[in-house]
N, C-alpha and C positions, 0 to 999 in steps of 0.2 A: 346957765351955769350947770355944772355937773352936780348931782345930788351926792354930797360927801358921805352920807350914811350908806347909800348903795355902793359907792366907789370903795369905801373902806372895807365893806363886806366882801366885795369882789376880790380885792387885793389879798385879803386874809384867807379866802375860801376856795376860789376857782383855780384849778390846776391844769385843765386840759380836756381831752376828748378820748372817749373809749371806756375801757373797764380795767380795773386793777387785776382782774383775773386773766388778762391777756398774757401770753408768754413773752412777748417782745414789747419793751418799753423804749420810746425814744424821747430824750430830754433835750430841748432846745433852749436858746437864750431867752427869746420872747416871741410872741406872736406878731405877725405882720398886720398892717392896717393902721387904724388910728389917724387917718388923714384929716378928719374934721371933728369938731365938737359934736355935731349931730350924729355922726356914725358911732362914736364912742358912747354917747349917752343912750342911743337906741340899744346898743349891744348890752350895756350894763343894766339898764332898766328892765329889759326883757328877761335877762338872767335872774335878776333879783325877784321879779314878780312871778317867775316860773319855778320857784323852789330853791334857789340859791345852791345848786348842786356843785359838788367838787369836780365832777366829770360830767360831760354831756356829749351828745351826738353833734358832729361838726356841720351837719346839713341844715341845722336850724330847727326851730320848734314847730313850724307849720309847713314842713317840707312836702312837696308833691313833685315827683320826678317828671311828670308829664307837663307841668306848668312852670317848673323852676327856671329862673333866669340865671342861676349860678353856672358858670362855665365848668366847674369842677365836678358837678354831680348830675348833670343832664344826661340824656340817653347816650349821646356821643360826646363824652367829656374832653375838655382840654387837659393835658397833662401838666400838673403843677410842679414847678422845678424842684422844690425841696422835697415834697412828698414822693416824687418819682424815685429818688434815690433811697429814701427810707423804705419804701415798698420793695425796691430791688433787693436791699440787704435782707429783709425779712423773708422774702420768697426764696432767695438763694440759700438762706440758712435752713429752709425746709426742703432742701435738695431739689429746688425747682430751677429752671433756666428760663426766666420770664422774658417774653417779647414786650415791646412797647404797648401793644394792644392788651396783653395780659395785665400790665401795670395799670393802664387806664381803666380796665374793667374792675380791678381790685379797688382803685381809688373811688370809683363810682359806687360800688356795691358793699365794700367791706371796711374801708379805712376808718378807724376811729369809732366804729360802731359799738354800741353798748354790749353786744354779744360777740365782738370780734377778737382777733388775735394780735392787734397792734394798739397800744395805748400811746397817745401823743400828749406830752407834758411840757411845761415851760418853767424854767427857774424864776423868771420875772413875769408878773401877771398881766401888765397892761400892753395893749397893742400899740405898735409904733412903726412908722414907715421904715426906719433903720435905727441902728444903734447910735448914729450920729444926730438923730433928731430928738428933741424934747419939747413937747407941746402942752404938757399938762399944767405947767405954771400959767400958760396963757388961756387954759380952759376954765379959769376962775375957780379952781379948787382951793379950799382954805386949809387942806391938810398940809402941815408944815414940811413933811418929808417929800412932797411933790414939788417943792420949790426949784429943784434941780435934779438932773439925772443922777448925779453923784449921791445926793441925799437919798433919793429913791432906792438906788442899788444898795446903799449901806443899810437902809431900813429893812428892805424886803429879803435880801439874799439869805441872811442867817436863819430866820424862822421858816422860810420856804424850803431851804436845803434840809433842815431838820425834819420837816414834814415829809419830804420825799424819801429821806433815808428811813424814816419810820414805816412808810408805806412799803418800801422794798423789803424790809425785815418782816413785815406782816404778811405780804403776799408772795414773796419769793419768786419773782419772774425768772424765766429761763435766761433772759439777756436784757441788759440795760445799755443802750447806746446813747452816748452824749455827743452832740454834733456841734463842735466849735473847738478850734485850737487856740483861740484867744487866751492869753495868760490868765486874765482875771476869771474867766469862766472855768478854765482848767483847775484853778484853785478850788472852786466850789464843786466841780465834778468829783475831785478826790475826796472832799468832805462827805458828799452824798454817798459815794461808793464805800468809803471806809476800808479800802484795800489798796495795796501798792500796785502801781502800773508799770509795765515793761514795754519798751518800744519794740515794735514788730514791723519788718519791712513788708510793703505791699506795692503793687503796681500803681505808679502815680503818686506815691507818698507813703509816709509812715502811719501806723495805727498804734495806739496805746491800749494794751490789754491788761485786765486784772480779773481775778476770780475769788469768790468766796465759796463756802461749802455748798451754796445753792444757786448762785447766779454768776454769769459771765458779764463783765463790764468792758465796754470799749469806748475810747475817745477817738472820734474820726473828724475829718475835715468837714466843714459845713458844705452842703450841696451847692450853695451859691458861690463857693470859692472858684477862682479862675483856674482853668487848666486841669481840673480834676475829671478823670474819665469814668465811664461806666465800669470799667474794669476794676478801678479802685474799690467801688462799693460792692462789686461781685466778690472781690477778695475778702472784704470784711465778712460777708455772708458765709463764705467758705470757712473762714477761721471760726465763726460761731458754730458751724456744724461740727468742726473738730473738737472744740472745747466743751461742747455739750454732749458728747458721746461718752 
């Protein structure tokens, strides 16, 4: 069984990787993974016993680059599909023209670091193989809101959106990029941002942009979406350059 005390604390407290001092924040739907009870329990138990932090380093608590078996952070890393485009947007926004090797080096050395310039956040806290999966009712949790994905979303989204909005107001990042065009998530992206969005044309599809007095907000297609090119995410980065000048 999952430890419901640990699980509840994780749902209430854990938001992602990096630092709120980062100029670029990326907010996704939920983290991948969660394929087995053992995997989820190990992740949550370790988080709980290592300080219950709101943000942490994505590499793990006992990371050693020379011995790591992680394909994402070893000396010659594999490029992770979603992270690749998030890094591309941030580097282009800094007036860079990154190659794939540049992106892989950034993923290995800088992505989500506690002193880095990208913060990786999730609206929903629990890892899942996809939005079409729901395994937590089978993982023997007694928390009533984990009986179904619908109950979980209804429970978690309001308070976590409010927390993310408060963190944006507190830390005033340069840009917050939400990545999903799904209608349900777009509703919460608008609540978190608290600004109106306007549709902007870009290569390979539209982008929604909004601005406050301190922060540029963008809603973009998820990097796992079919048929979306590198050019699309480069265009997002270029728009961020323009709006932040």
